[in-house]
N, C-alpha and C positions, 0 to 999 in steps of 0.2 A: 604561574599559570594554572597549576593544579588547584590552588585555592579558589580561583574563579569558578572552576568546574564544580567543586564541592559546594560552594555557596549557591550556585545555580540549582544543583540537585536539592539542596535544602529548601529552596523556594518552590520547586516544582513538586516535590514529594507529597506534601499535604493535598494538593489539587489532584494528583494522580490517584492517591488513596481514596479521596472522596469520589472521584469518577468511577473507580472500580467498585466501590460500595454501592453507588447509585445504580450502576449497570447490573450488579448482582441482585439488588432488590427488585429491579425491573424484571429480570429473568425469573426470579422466584415468584413474583406476582403473576406474570403471564403463565408460567407453568401451572401454578395452583388454580388459576382461573380456567385454563383450557384442558389440560391433560387428564385430570380426574374425571371430568364429564365426558370427554371424547373417548379416551382409551382405558378408562377405569384404573389409571395409575395412581399411586399414592402421592400426597402433597409432599413438597420438599422444603427443607429449611434454608436459611440464608447461606450457610456454609456449604450445603450441597449445591446451591445455585452457583456459588463461587467456584466450586470444583468443576461444575459443568462448563463454566467459562474457560477455565484453565485447560480442561480436556479439549474443548473445541479449538483453542489456540494451538495446542500441540498437534491435533489431527488435521486441522484445516489451514493453519497459519493465518488466521484472520486478524482483525483489528488494526490493519495498516492502511492509513489513508494515502492517497496519491501513489498507488501501486505503479502507475505508468511513468514514474520518474519525477513526480512532483510538479508543482506549478513552475512554468518558465522553462521546461525541458526543451521545447522547440527552439526558443531563442538561443539557448546554450549550444544546441546541436548546430544551428545555422552559423554561429560564431566559429565553432570548430571546423565546419565545412569551408568557411572562407579562408581559414588558415592552412588548409591542406594544399599540397601541390597537386597538379593534374594527375600524376602517377598514383598518389595516395587516394585521390578521389576514385580513380578507375578501380583500384584494388578494393576499396570500400564497396563500390557498386557490385563487383564480382562476388564479394562475400554476402551481399544482401539478396542475391538472386536465389530463389528456391522454387523447386517444382517446375523448372523450365520457363517460368514466367519472367518477362523482362521487367525490371524495376524502372520507375519513371526517372528520366534524366533531369538533373537540376542545372539550370543555367547559371552563369556567373552572378546574376542578380539575386539568385536564391529562389526564384519562382519555378514551380514544377512545370516541365514541358513533356507532354506525352510523345513517346517515340513511335 
């Protein structure tokens, strides 16, 4: 099983390295085209652009697509809802209420019904 993961890593690593290089080149080009003229800042090198990308990743946690759970999260949530007992559903509803607002009730068919 570990061999498959390592083999997959070896297939993905060159593409990931190429993507990071292209994005760094894009950041460098945009910086050098805009910042010196607008703010009188110096031009940056490729490695400085890569450092900016890493710094922005650390500070802002970016570069993650599908932050909302990825594609198909709604279908997975509905499948889990269908497997819950009525007591579990009520407990879930109670946990989802915030700020005194009532959460929409979900019927057995999965369609939302406004209370």
